[in-house]
Residue frames as qw, qx, qy, qz and C-alpha x, y, z in Angstrom:
[[0.016, -0.875, -0.481, 0.042, 0.01, 0.05, 0.06],
 [0.115, -0.975, 0.143, 0.123, 2.83, 2.37, 0.88],
 [0.622, 0.653, -0.377, 0.213, 6.32, 2.66, -0.64],
 [0.376, 0.388, -0.713, 0.447, 9.06, 0.88, 1.32],
 [0.489, -0.295, 0.512, -0.641, 6.58, -0.49, 3.96],
 [0.001, 0.008, 0.999, 0.036, 5.14, -3.93, 4.79],
 [0.405, 0.255, 0.400, -0.782, 1.59, -2.54, 4.84],
 [0.033, -0.174, -0.881, -0.439, -0.96, -4.71, 3.11],
 [0.432, -0.364, -0.293, -0.771, -4.68, -4.20, 2.88],
 [0.743, -0.385, -0.547, 0.016, -5.30, -6.93, 5.47],
 [0.517, -0.183, -0.427, 0.719, -2.74, -5.42, 7.88],
 [0.007, -0.155, 0.036, -0.987, -3.96, -1.83, 7.45],
 [0.554, -0.418, -0.384, -0.609, -7.61, -2.90, 7.87],
 [0.725, -0.319, -0.572, 0.213, -6.73, -4.88, 11.05],
 [0.332, -0.093, -0.329, 0.879, -5.01, -1.91, 12.64],
 [0.252, -0.258, -0.184, -0.914, -7.98, 0.38, 11.69],
 [0.667, -0.381, -0.557, -0.315, -10.43, -2.14, 13.05],
 [0.612, -0.232, -0.578, 0.488, -8.52, -2.46, 16.29],
 [0.173, -0.149, -0.299, 0.927, -8.38, 1.28, 17.02],
 [0.267, -0.008, -0.093, -0.959, -11.48, 2.75, 15.36],
 [0.659, -0.245, -0.544, -0.458, -13.89, -0.13, 15.90],
 [0.766, -0.279, -0.545, 0.196, -12.57, -1.82, 19.04],
 [0.236, -0.938, 0.036, -0.250, -11.07, 1.32, 20.62],
 [0.853, -0.309, -0.006, 0.420, -7.63, 0.07, 21.28],
 [0.011, 0.920, -0.300, -0.251, -4.82, 2.84, 21.43],
 [0.693, 0.614, -0.377, 0.001, -2.04, 2.30, 19.07],
 [0.024, -0.586, 0.767, -0.261, 0.50, 1.46, 21.80],
 [0.697, -0.121, 0.639, -0.301, -1.66, -1.42, 22.97],
 [0.872, 0.459, 0.029, -0.168, -1.93, -2.63, 19.40],
 [0.379, 0.703, -0.581, 0.156, 1.95, -2.38, 19.11],
 [0.375, -0.438, 0.736, -0.355, 2.21, -4.36, 22.33],
 [0.870, 0.133, 0.387, -0.274, -0.04, -7.09, 20.94],
 [0.721, 0.643, -0.260, -0.017, 1.96, -7.34, 17.81],
 [0.093, 0.656, -0.707, 0.246, 5.23, -7.68, 19.87],
 [0.690, -0.229, 0.598, -0.336, 3.69, -10.55, 21.84],
 [0.901, 0.315, 0.295, -0.052, 3.47, -12.31, 18.51],
 [0.615, -0.300, 0.407, 0.605, 7.09, -11.28, 17.56],
 [0.370, 0.687, 0.399, 0.481, 5.92, -8.62, 15.11],
 [0.405, -0.454, -0.169, 0.776, 7.69, -5.32, 15.68],
 [0.154, 0.642, 0.401, 0.635, 5.62, -2.33, 14.47],
 [0.192, -0.147, -0.393, 0.887, 5.95, 1.00, 16.56],
 [0.131, 0.732, 0.557, -0.370, 3.00, 3.16, 17.49],
 [0.017, 0.685, -0.187, -0.703, 4.62, 5.99, 15.45],
 [0.044, -0.128, 0.820, 0.556, 4.77, 3.80, 12.33],
 [0.062, 0.483, 0.873, 0.025, 1.24, 2.77, 12.64],
 [0.063, 0.746, 0.332, -0.573, 0.06, 6.37, 13.13],
 [0.066, 0.514, -0.433, -0.738, 1.83, 7.50, 10.02],
 [0.080, 0.115, 0.931, 0.338, 0.24, 4.52, 8.12],
 [0.125, 0.647, 0.726, -0.196, -3.26, 5.52, 9.19],
 [0.032, 0.704, -0.043, -0.708, -2.59, 9.18, 8.14],
 [0.045, 0.370, -0.645, -0.667, -1.48, 8.15, 4.74],
 [0.074, 0.260, 0.946, 0.181, -4.12, 5.45, 4.18],
 [0.151, 0.692, 0.589, -0.390, -6.90, 7.71, 5.20],
 [0.123, 0.690, -0.155, -0.696, -5.75, 10.41, 2.78],
 [0.064, 0.355, -0.748, -0.557, -4.85, 8.27, -0.13],
 [0.135, -0.122, -0.958, -0.221, -7.26, 5.36, -0.04],
 [0.044, -0.534, -0.816, 0.216, -10.22, 6.30, 2.08],
 [0.018, 0.437, 0.105, -0.893, -10.41, 10.10, 1.57],
 [0.197, 0.046, -0.590, -0.782, -11.83, 9.72, -2.03],
 [0.309, -0.402, -0.849, -0.151, -14.67, 7.49, -0.75],
 [0.186, -0.519, -0.513, 0.658, -15.33, 9.92, 2.06],
 [0.078, 0.308, -0.220, -0.922, -15.67, 12.73, -0.38],
 [0.284, -0.164, -0.734, -0.594, -18.01, 10.65, -2.64],
 [0.273, -0.513, -0.792, 0.188, -20.23, 9.85, 0.40],
 [0.077, -0.438, -0.256, 0.858, -20.30, 13.52, 1.33],
 [0.201, 0.124, -0.445, -0.864, -21.67, 14.30, -2.13],
 [0.320, -0.277, -0.860, -0.284, -24.18, 11.51, -1.82],
 [0.110, -0.382, -0.627, 0.670, -25.46, 13.10, 1.42],
 [0.184, 0.245, -0.072, -0.949, -26.99, 15.92, -0.72],
 [0.353, -0.136, -0.751, -0.542, -29.40, 13.38, -2.29],
 [0.289, -0.454, -0.794, 0.283, -31.10, 13.04, 1.07],
 [0.155, -0.727, -0.314, -0.591, -33.77, 15.37, 2.30],
 [0.576, -0.779, 0.040, -0.244, -33.00, 15.13, 6.06],
 [0.620, 0.350, -0.529, 0.462, -29.74, 15.18, 7.67],
 [0.676, -0.720, -0.156, 0.010, -28.74, 15.12, 11.51],
 [0.464, 0.598, -0.348, 0.553, -25.82, 16.91, 13.11],
 [0.687, -0.723, -0.048, 0.049, -23.94, 16.94, 16.53],
 [0.403, 0.696, -0.429, 0.411, -20.53, 17.62, 17.88],
 [0.819, -0.544, -0.140, 0.114, -18.31, 16.52, 20.75],
 [0.074, -0.927, 0.367, 0.020, -15.03, 17.99, 22.18],
 [0.964, 0.059, -0.048, 0.254, -11.65, 16.30, 21.63],
 [0.328, -0.845, 0.290, 0.308, -8.03, 17.07, 22.56],
 [0.814, 0.489, -0.032, 0.311, -5.35, 17.42, 19.86],
 [0.638, -0.601, -0.002, 0.482, -1.98, 17.95, 21.45],
 [0.399, -0.258, 0.333, 0.815, -0.03, 19.53, 18.60],
 [0.275, 0.742, 0.572, 0.213, -2.54, 21.96, 16.96],
 [0.341, 0.405, 0.050, 0.847, -0.52, 25.16, 17.51],
 [0.387, -0.716, -0.153, -0.560, -2.61, 26.32, 20.47],
 [0.230, -0.498, 0.667, -0.504, -2.05, 26.29, 24.32],
 [0.184, -0.035, -0.973, 0.131, -2.34, 22.92, 26.11],
 [0.109, 0.376, 0.846, -0.361, -5.86, 21.72, 26.79],
 [0.326, 0.275, -0.167, -0.889, -7.46, 23.85, 24.08],
 [0.628, 0.272, 0.682, -0.258, -10.65, 22.19, 22.97],
 [0.163, 0.159, -0.682, -0.696, -11.11, 20.88, 19.45],
 [0.693, 0.207, 0.368, -0.584, -14.34, 19.34, 18.05],
 [0.124, 0.010, 0.928, 0.352, -15.33, 16.30, 16.23],
 [0.533, 0.238, -0.007, -0.812, -18.50, 17.08, 14.18],
 [0.218, 0.067, 0.954, 0.193, -20.68, 14.36, 12.93],
 [0.542, 0.269, -0.088, -0.791, -23.40, 14.43, 10.25],
 [0.250, 0.062, 0.962, 0.090, -25.62, 11.57, 9.28],
 [0.303, -0.216, -0.635, -0.677, -28.55, 10.87, 6.99],
 [0.548, -0.328, 0.184, -0.747, -31.93, 11.02, 8.71],
 [0.200, -0.148, 0.926, -0.283, -32.51, 8.12, 11.16],
 [0.468, 0.222, 0.723, -0.457, -35.20, 5.54, 10.40],
 [0.635, 0.644, 0.238, -0.354, -36.43, 6.46, 6.94],
 [0.464, 0.729, -0.458, -0.210, -33.42, 5.49, 4.84],
 [0.972, -0.141, 0.169, 0.084, -31.93, 1.97, 4.10],
 [0.746, 0.381, -0.081, 0.540, -28.71, 3.56, 2.94],
 [0.381, -0.913, -0.075, 0.121, -27.39, 5.48, 5.98],
 [0.597, 0.465, -0.225, 0.613, -24.27, 7.56, 5.75],
 [0.552, -0.803, -0.124, 0.186, -22.35, 8.83, 8.81],
 [0.586, 0.547, -0.142, 0.581, -19.50, 11.36, 8.41],
 [0.574, -0.654, -0.151, 0.469, -17.13, 12.76, 10.99],
 [0.431, 0.746, -0.014, 0.508, -15.35, 16.11, 10.56],
 [0.621, -0.376, -0.276, 0.630, -12.51, 17.40, 12.65],
 [0.167, 0.796, 0.077, 0.577, -12.34, 21.17, 13.25],
 [0.380, 0.163, -0.504, 0.759, -10.39, 23.24, 15.83],
 [0.164, -0.015, 0.369, -0.915, -13.46, 25.19, 17.00],
 [0.186, 0.470, 0.852, -0.140, -17.30, 24.96, 17.38],
 [0.119, 0.391, -0.043, -0.912, -18.01, 27.95, 15.20],
 [0.657, 0.514, 0.416, -0.362, -20.96, 28.10, 12.83],
 [0.262, 0.668, -0.546, -0.433, -18.38, 28.38, 9.93],
 [0.151, -0.272, 0.946, 0.095, -17.89, 24.65, 10.03],
 [0.423, 0.411, 0.796, -0.132, -21.44, 23.32, 9.50],
 [0.420, 0.760, 0.000, -0.497, -22.06, 26.23, 7.09],
 [0.211, 0.620, -0.651, -0.384, -19.17, 24.93, 4.89],
 [0.252, -0.088, 0.963, 0.032, -19.84, 21.23, 5.40],
 [0.384, 0.538, 0.712, -0.236, -23.62, 21.74, 4.41],
 [0.149, 0.568, -0.225, -0.777, -22.87, 23.97, 1.58],
 [0.302, 0.134, -0.782, -0.528, -25.01, 22.76, -1.43],
 [0.099, -0.280, -0.949, 0.103, -27.50, 20.91, 0.73],
 [0.416, -0.207, -0.112, -0.879, -31.22, 21.65, 0.60],
 [0.621, -0.278, -0.724, -0.111, -33.46, 20.21, 3.32],
 [0.572, -0.738, 0.011, -0.357, -33.85, 19.86, 6.93],
 [0.453, 0.361, -0.667, 0.469, -31.17, 19.36, 9.62],
 [0.694, -0.654, -0.234, -0.191, -32.03, 18.01, 13.00],
 [0.477, 0.278, -0.483, 0.680, -29.77, 19.14, 15.78],
 [0.407, -0.528, -0.593, 0.451, -29.83, 20.55, 19.25],
 [0.040, 0.958, 0.283, 0.022, -30.35, 24.14, 20.27],
 [0.607, -0.314, 0.118, 0.720, -26.66, 25.16, 19.99],
 [0.092, 0.801, 0.091, -0.584, -26.24, 28.70, 18.89],
 [0.161, -0.369, 0.647, 0.647, -24.20, 27.87, 15.78],
 [0.187, 0.384, 0.869, 0.249, -27.17, 25.89, 14.35],
 [0.088, 0.793, 0.513, -0.316, -29.52, 28.76, 15.16],
 [0.022, -0.683, 0.234, 0.692, -27.30, 31.31, 13.42],
 [0.097, -0.063, 0.799, 0.590, -27.20, 29.14, 10.22],
 [0.131, 0.565, 0.813, -0.047, -31.05, 28.79, 10.50],
 [0.085, 0.821, 0.211, -0.524, -31.38, 32.60, 10.37],
 [0.038, -0.596, 0.502, 0.626, -28.97, 32.88, 7.42],
 [0.185, -0.076, 0.889, 0.412, -29.95, 30.04, 5.25],
 [0.593, 0.262, -0.026, -0.761, -32.72, 30.02, 2.68],
 [0.637, 0.226, -0.679, -0.287, -32.20, 26.32, 1.73],
 [0.427, -0.004, -0.853, 0.301, -31.99, 24.69, 5.12],
 [0.613, -0.582, -0.116, -0.521, -34.61, 24.23, 7.89],
 [0.221, 0.302, -0.800, 0.469, -33.26, 23.31, 11.35],
 [0.718, -0.435, -0.384, -0.385, -35.44, 20.98, 13.42],
 [0.316, -0.624, 0.534, -0.475, -35.17, 20.72, 17.15],
 [0.473, 0.066, -0.872, 0.105, -34.47, 17.60, 19.28],
 [0.654, -0.543, -0.178, -0.496, -37.26, 16.61, 21.76],
 [0.855, -0.213, -0.372, 0.292, -34.83, 14.38, 23.73],
 [0.362, 0.222, -0.262, 0.867, -32.57, 17.38, 24.40],
 [0.351, -0.523, -0.083, -0.772, -35.70, 19.20, 25.65],
 [0.853, -0.369, -0.329, -0.168, -36.77, 16.30, 27.81],
 [0.699, 0.075, -0.472, 0.532, -33.30, 15.98, 29.38],
 [0.031, -0.456, 0.261, -0.850, -33.78, 19.27, 31.40],
 [0.690, -0.384, 0.061, -0.611, -36.79, 17.85, 33.16],
 [0.915, -0.036, -0.388, 0.105, -35.17, 14.43, 33.63],
 [0.476, 0.260, -0.473, 0.694, -32.29, 16.09, 35.37],
 [0.312, -0.457, 0.220, -0.803, -34.61, 18.09, 37.63],
 [0.873, -0.276, -0.174, -0.363, -36.29, 14.89, 38.71],
 [0.826, 0.134, -0.437, 0.331, -33.05, 13.16, 39.30],
 [0.197, 0.409, -0.410, 0.791, -32.12, 15.93, 41.83],
 [0.591, -0.492, 0.030, -0.638, -35.15, 15.17, 44.02],
 [0.432, -0.313, 0.775, -0.337, -35.06, 12.80, 47.05],
 [0.302, 0.127, -0.861, -0.388, -35.41, 9.21, 45.52],
 [0.008, 0.241, 0.924, -0.298, -37.86, 7.88, 48.21],
 [0.275, 0.463, 0.388, -0.748, -40.41, 10.56, 47.75],
 [0.255, 0.215, 0.783, 0.525, -42.17, 9.31, 44.58],
 [0.080, 0.800, 0.591, -0.066, -45.52, 11.14, 45.21],
 [0.161, -0.796, 0.026, 0.583, -43.66, 14.39, 45.51],
 [0.291, -0.241, 0.617, 0.690, -41.90, 13.80, 42.20],
 [0.192, 0.479, 0.789, 0.332, -45.29, 13.22, 40.48],
 [0.011, -0.885, -0.407, 0.225, -46.61, 16.53, 41.75],
 [0.351, -0.512, 0.234, 0.749, -43.69, 18.48, 40.01],
 [0.484, 0.745, -0.076, -0.453, -43.82, 20.51, 36.82],
 [0.005, 0.520, -0.805, -0.285, -40.83, 18.43, 35.58],
 [0.374, 0.106, 0.916, -0.099, -42.93, 15.29, 35.89],
 [0.524, 0.624, 0.449, -0.365, -45.77, 16.75, 34.03],
 [0.247, 0.743, -0.438, -0.441, -43.39, 17.94, 31.24],
 [0.098, -0.306, 0.930, 0.177, -41.94, 14.45, 30.93],
 [0.451, 0.310, 0.808, -0.218, -45.46, 12.88, 30.89],
 [0.481, 0.757, 0.097, -0.431, -46.61, 15.28, 28.04],
 [0.193, 0.663, -0.641, -0.335, -43.39, 14.71, 25.99],
 [0.313, -0.144, 0.938, -0.038, -43.85, 10.97, 26.59],
 [0.556, 0.528, 0.514, -0.384, -47.33, 11.13, 25.18],
 [0.429, 0.763, -0.247, -0.414, -45.98, 12.71, 21.99],
 [0.025, 0.496, -0.848, -0.183, -43.38, 10.03, 21.59],
 [0.487, 0.123, 0.828, -0.251, -45.87, 7.25, 22.26],
 [0.645, 0.627, 0.311, -0.307, -48.13, 8.31, 19.41],
 [0.337, 0.772, -0.427, -0.329, -45.17, 8.95, 16.95],
 [0.225, -0.369, 0.898, 0.085, -43.58, 5.66, 17.60],
 [0.616, 0.342, 0.661, -0.258, -46.92, 4.11, 16.28],
 [0.509, 0.794, 0.012, -0.333, -46.33, 5.84, 13.05],
 [0.349, -0.605, 0.613, 0.368, -42.93, 4.39, 12.39],
 [0.528, 0.103, 0.799, 0.270, -44.09, 1.88, 9.62],
 [0.422, 0.775, 0.409, -0.234, -45.91, 4.47, 7.62],
 [0.562, 0.428, 0.244, 0.664, -44.69, 6.14, 4.49],
 [0.278, -0.101, -0.192, 0.936, -43.54, 9.74, 5.02],
 [0.232, -0.269, -0.276, -0.893, -46.62, 11.37, 3.47],
 [0.604, -0.501, -0.546, -0.293, -49.02, 9.29, 5.58],
 [0.563, -0.274, -0.456, 0.633, -46.82, 9.90, 8.66],
 [0.079, 0.069, -0.046, 0.993, -47.11, 13.60, 8.19],
 [0.432, -0.386, -0.488, -0.653, -50.88, 13.32, 7.76],
 [0.687, -0.461, -0.559, 0.043, -51.21, 11.43, 11.07],
 [0.450, -0.150, -0.341, 0.812, -48.87, 13.71, 12.84],
 [0.149, -0.249, -0.134, -0.948, -51.13, 16.67, 11.79],
 [0.633, -0.434, -0.423, -0.480, -54.24, 14.89, 13.14],
 [0.804, -0.437, -0.396, 0.078, -53.04, 13.18, 16.23],
 [0.655, -0.222, -0.260, 0.674, -49.77, 14.80, 17.38],
 [0.189, 0.439, 0.028, 0.878, -50.23, 18.56, 16.63],
 [0.490, -0.717, -0.213, -0.448, -52.92, 18.97, 19.19],
 [0.825, -0.459, -0.185, 0.273, -50.66, 17.43, 21.77],
 [0.594, 0.102, -0.044, 0.797, -47.74, 19.56, 20.80],
 [0.085, -0.631, -0.125, -0.761, -49.71, 22.86, 20.70],
 [0.664, -0.678, -0.223, -0.224, -51.13, 21.94, 24.10],
 [0.770, -0.260, -0.167, 0.558, -47.60, 21.36, 25.49],
 [0.379, 0.250, -0.011, 0.891, -46.47, 24.81, 24.41],
 [0.353, -0.664, -0.255, -0.608, -49.61, 26.50, 25.77],
 [0.799, -0.536, -0.261, 0.077, -48.97, 24.79, 29.10],
 [0.697, -0.036, -0.115, 0.707, -45.22, 25.68, 29.02],
 [0.119, 0.465, 0.053, 0.876, -45.90, 29.44, 28.42],
 [0.569, -0.687, -0.256, -0.374, -48.51, 29.33, 31.22],
 [0.815, -0.379, -0.201, 0.390, -45.78, 27.98, 33.57],
 [0.532, 0.198, 0.016, 0.823, -43.39, 30.59, 32.42],
 [0.110, -0.615, -0.162, -0.764, -45.80, 33.49, 32.75],
 [0.677, -0.628, -0.371, -0.097, -47.06, 32.28, 36.27],
 [0.009, 0.763, -0.447, 0.466, -43.64, 33.00, 37.78],
 [0.898, -0.413, 0.039, -0.146, -43.85, 29.70, 39.87],
 [0.893, 0.036, -0.004, 0.448, -40.25, 28.86, 38.79],
 [0.096, -0.970, 0.178, 0.135, -37.38, 31.19, 39.75],
 [0.056, 0.665, -0.732, -0.137, -34.33, 28.93, 38.99],
 [0.643, -0.190, 0.731, -0.123, -33.30, 25.42, 38.35],
 [0.204, -0.095, 0.853, 0.472, -33.40, 22.77, 35.65],
 [0.267, 0.596, 0.757, -0.023, -37.13, 22.76, 35.23],
 [0.125, 0.861, 0.074, -0.488, -37.07, 26.55, 34.54],
 [0.098, -0.515, 0.620, 0.583, -34.24, 25.98, 32.04],
 [0.298, 0.188, 0.895, 0.274, -36.24, 23.28, 30.35],
 [0.232, 0.780, 0.528, -0.243, -39.32, 25.48, 30.09],
 [0.062, 0.819, -0.142, -0.553, -37.33, 28.28, 28.71],
 [0.205, -0.297, 0.773, 0.522, -35.50, 26.09, 26.22],
 [0.334, 0.426, 0.831, 0.130, -38.71, 24.59, 24.88],
 [0.191, 0.858, 0.349, -0.325, -40.27, 28.02, 24.40],
 [0.069, -0.746, 0.387, 0.537, -37.17, 29.33, 22.71],
 [0.106, -0.228, 0.860, 0.445, -36.95, 26.35, 20.47],
 [0.572, 0.369, 0.527, -0.509, -40.72, 26.18, 19.74],
 [0.580, 0.634, -0.220, -0.461, -40.47, 26.70, 16.00],
 [0.220, 0.512, -0.826, -0.082, -37.69, 24.07, 15.68],
 [0.285, -0.039, 0.905, -0.313, -39.45, 21.58, 17.89],
 [0.627, 0.457, 0.390, -0.495, -42.58, 21.76, 15.68],
 [0.299, 0.534, -0.567, -0.552, -40.77, 21.17, 12.31],
 [0.162, -0.058, 0.984, 0.037, -41.36, 17.42, 12.51],
 [0.474, 0.470, 0.565, -0.485, -45.17, 18.01, 12.31],
 [0.524, 0.705, -0.013, -0.477, -44.85, 19.18, 8.67],
 [0.465, 0.578, -0.641, -0.197, -42.47, 16.60, 7.37],
 [0.961, -0.188, 0.058, -0.194, -42.97, 12.83, 7.78],
 [0.836, 0.281, -0.336, 0.331, -39.16, 12.11, 7.22],
 [0.043, 0.652, -0.419, 0.631, -38.09, 14.27, 10.22],
 [0.602, -0.260, -0.710, 0.258, -37.47, 12.38, 13.43],
 [0.405, -0.861, -0.258, -0.166, -38.47, 13.78, 16.76],
 [0.611, -0.740, 0.221, 0.170, -34.97, 13.71, 18.12],
 [0.418, 0.759, -0.499, 0.010, -31.29, 13.66, 17.32],
 [0.768, -0.441, 0.458, -0.081, -30.57, 10.45, 19.17],
 [0.930, 0.288, 0.139, 0.182, -29.26, 8.69, 16.13],
 [0.385, 0.796, -0.270, 0.382, -26.45, 11.31, 15.75],
 [0.430, -0.692, 0.490, -0.311, -25.59, 10.90, 19.40],
 [0.947, -0.053, 0.313, -0.035, -25.43, 7.20, 18.81],
 [0.744, 0.599, -0.104, 0.276, -23.07, 7.77, 15.87],
 [0.148, 0.781, -0.434, 0.424, -20.73, 9.54, 18.22],
 [0.793, -0.545, 0.159, -0.221, -20.98, 6.98, 20.93],
 [0.936, 0.108, -0.046, 0.333, -18.08, 4.83, 19.69],
 [0.446, 0.543, -0.218, 0.677, -15.72, 7.83, 19.42],
 [0.372, -0.740, 0.214, -0.519, -16.71, 9.14, 22.90],
 [0.937, -0.343, 0.071, -0.021, -16.08, 5.71, 24.40],
 [0.846, 0.262, -0.074, 0.459, -12.71, 5.35, 22.60],
 [0.230, 0.754, -0.214, 0.577, -11.42, 8.86, 23.52],
 [0.640, -0.693, 0.228, -0.240, -11.41, 7.86, 27.21],
 [0.936, -0.139, 0.191, 0.263, -8.90, 5.04, 26.31],
 [0.707, 0.255, 0.070, 0.656, -6.55, 7.04, 24.20],
 [0.322, -0.651, -0.272, 0.631, -7.17, 10.41, 25.96],
 [0.168, 0.790, -0.090, -0.583, -6.02, 12.76, 23.12],
 [0.808, 0.491, 0.209, 0.248, -4.96, 12.77, 19.37],
 [0.664, -0.311, 0.116, 0.669, -1.42, 13.66, 18.69],
 [0.165, -0.219, 0.337, 0.901, -1.66, 15.96, 15.63],
 [0.475, 0.441, 0.024, -0.761, -4.11, 17.73, 13.24],
 [0.436, 0.304, -0.736, -0.419, -3.24, 15.28, 10.55],
 [0.101, -0.054, -0.973, 0.199, -4.10, 12.44, 13.05],
 [0.347, 0.373, 0.513, -0.691, -7.49, 14.10, 13.90],
 [0.525, 0.446, -0.224, -0.689, -8.35, 14.46, 10.27],
 [0.399, 0.232, -0.853, -0.243, -7.47, 10.96, 9.37],
 [0.070, 0.162, 0.899, -0.400, -9.48, 9.64, 12.40],
 [0.471, 0.382, 0.212, -0.766, -12.49, 11.53, 11.21],
 [0.561, 0.385, -0.525, -0.512, -12.22, 9.88, 7.80],
 [0.309, 0.107, -0.945, 0.025, -11.74, 6.32, 9.24],
 [0.231, 0.243, 0.711, -0.618, -14.44, 6.65, 11.85],
 [0.549, 0.356, -0.071, -0.753, -16.82, 7.84, 8.99],
 [0.514, 0.273, -0.740, -0.338, -16.04, 4.68, 6.96],
 [0.160, 0.018, -0.937, 0.310, -16.33, 2.33, 10.03],
 [0.279, 0.282, 0.557, -0.730, -19.50, 3.88, 11.50],
 [0.583, 0.363, -0.236, -0.687, -21.17, 3.95, 7.97],
 [0.422, 0.180, -0.878, -0.137, -20.13, 0.33, 7.47],
 [0.004, 0.130, 0.877, -0.463, -21.74, -0.72, 10.85],
 [0.440, 0.339, 0.293, -0.778, -24.97, 1.25, 10.10],
 [0.656, 0.370, -0.349, -0.558, -25.23, -0.63, 6.86],
 [0.916, -0.180, 0.304, -0.191, -24.69, -4.02, 8.55],
 [0.713, 0.570, -0.384, 0.138, -21.22, -4.56, 7.06],
 [0.835, -0.373, -0.043, 0.402, -18.25, -6.19, 8.82],
 [0.032, 0.974, -0.151, -0.169, -15.95, -3.12, 9.24],
 [0.480, -0.514, 0.619, 0.348, -12.70, -5.05, 8.98],
 [0.584, 0.275, 0.700, 0.304, -13.70, -6.93, 5.72],
 [0.315, 0.900, 0.301, -0.008, -15.11, -3.68, 4.27],
 [0.217, -0.877, 0.319, 0.285, -11.83, -1.75, 5.01],
 [0.561, -0.243, 0.697, 0.375, -9.78, -4.54, 3.60],
 [0.554, 0.529, 0.603, 0.225, -11.89, -4.55, 0.47],
 [0.159, 0.976, 0.093, -0.112, -11.69, -0.74, 0.03],
 [0.301, -0.739, 0.500, 0.338, -7.90, -0.65, 0.47],
 [0.594, -0.038, 0.725, 0.346, -7.48, -3.54, -2.09],
 [0.460, 0.720, 0.497, 0.155, -9.73, -1.84, -4.65],
 [0.006, 0.990, -0.007, -0.140, -8.40, 1.64, -4.18],
 [0.568, -0.518, 0.486, 0.415, -4.86, 0.45, -4.47],
 [0.526, 0.174, 0.691, 0.464, -5.58, -0.31, -8.08],
 [0.206, 0.822, 0.479, 0.230, -7.25, 2.92, -8.88],
 [0.410, -0.590, -0.058, 0.693, -4.68, 5.41, -7.81],
 [0.239, -0.167, 0.372, 0.881, -4.32, 6.86, -11.24],
 [0.098, 0.602, 0.751, 0.253, -7.95, 7.05, -12.08],
 [0.024, 0.021, 0.112, -0.993, -9.55, 10.44, -12.67],
 [0.596, -0.240, -0.406, -0.651, -13.02, 8.95, -13.25],
 [0.202, -0.159, 0.790, -0.557, -14.48, 7.85, -9.87],
 [0.726, -0.048, -0.266, -0.633, -17.49, 5.96, -11.46],
 [0.605, 0.055, -0.790, 0.082, -16.12, 2.76, -9.91],
 [0.055, -0.197, 0.579, -0.789, -16.80, 4.26, -6.50],
 [0.704, -0.160, -0.096, -0.685, -20.50, 3.29, -6.76],
 [0.836, 0.009, -0.547, -0.053, -19.35, -0.38, -6.35],
 [0.412, 0.158, -0.645, 0.624, -17.68, 0.58, -3.11],
 [0.411, -0.418, 0.110, -0.803, -20.64, 2.13, -1.48],
 [0.166, -0.212, 0.879, -0.394, -21.72, 0.17, 1.62],
 [0.648, 0.279, 0.473, -0.527, -24.95, -0.73, 0.12],
 [0.428, 0.509, -0.578, -0.473, -23.61, -1.83, -3.26],
 [0.961, 0.059, 0.159, -0.216, -24.80, -5.24, -4.57],
 [0.687, 0.575, -0.411, 0.171, -21.23, -5.56, -5.96],
 [0.270, -0.676, 0.593, -0.343, -19.70, -5.94, -2.48],
 [0.457, 0.181, -0.871, 0.002, -18.27, -9.34, -1.74],
 [0.716, -0.456, -0.457, -0.264, -20.38, -11.57, 0.46],
 [0.663, -0.179, -0.482, 0.545, -17.57, -11.62, 3.11],
 [0.110, 0.265, -0.175, 0.942, -18.18, -7.92, 3.79],
 [0.549, -0.519, -0.275, -0.595, -21.68, -8.50, 5.14],
 [0.183, -0.392, 0.678, -0.595, -21.87, -8.65, 8.83],
 [0.390, -0.199, -0.897, -0.067, -23.27, -11.92, 10.39],
 [0.230, -0.591, -0.643, 0.430, -24.81, -9.85, 13.35],
 [0.116, 0.741, 0.332, 0.572, -26.71, -6.65, 12.66],
 [0.262, -0.103, -0.421, 0.862, -25.81, -3.60, 14.68],
 [0.043, -0.729, -0.646, 0.223, -28.45, -1.35, 16.29],
 [0.109, -0.635, 0.022, 0.765, -26.87, 2.06, 15.42],
 [0.351, 0.336, 0.659, 0.574, -28.76, 2.57, 12.03]]
């Protein structure tokens, strides 16, 4: 795969699988190799990952990015990450952004990570350039700024994020006093949001147009009643501080975004799928603590994108990576990327060995 190296598609895929699927830091992978009398340093493997991501996986990443624009609904989220050599003071926060196609209403999911130094609105603005449709996200100000600017993108809110304020308020109460909890505003909020979820879950098997129709008939009255109730609570002055008040204010401030799903049968109620797409990364970063360089962060974003998209499409990540590296090795001089269609994770041209024997739940 690389000049003057022993790297093969199988070896490259096995290292990627160990780190980006199973969460092993490179030093642990190096130790495991040494136990089998194979001497590959952490630094060598890090360099391999950077070069392979750029040369072999990067073109597929870009191809998937363009394919995202074929979808009507996307979802977005971000999480902090430490990068040690990024030209800034120690402990500066960087961010791993993640974008995915809408959860539940697509059998060809795409999940893409993107590393950026900051959490500014410039990053989703650039990533989503050319997209027309709806983006499901939380209430972070960067998304709200884009919502005001964009004429082609509608931003939908996350009901799980809204519910979390009230759940946190209940967690702070004494655990033994169940009746007192039931008499709280937070409990009433959770009960009302739960009723919205209960009805919407029953519409999961409907086609988008039918789902929209049923949402208008059955869910819209519940949603409107929730906001009438929330505004009454806010106006009454019964709450002066705390998580419940934060939740009420959040819901009212996000009212327009939280109602978007009512007018589009493809828009989910929440952004849980994107948080799920970040779960592997968040678990793994506790093991390796930080990323050494900007090049390492960018290559990690590309490799996580391929492995998470593979899992979402019920592929075996190791076999899929091995296949991509094998095919891309023979297409380095190509300027026409039409062959890339056969590499897509839902392609019928993929070898049977790439199909996972056990389906994952992060779809």
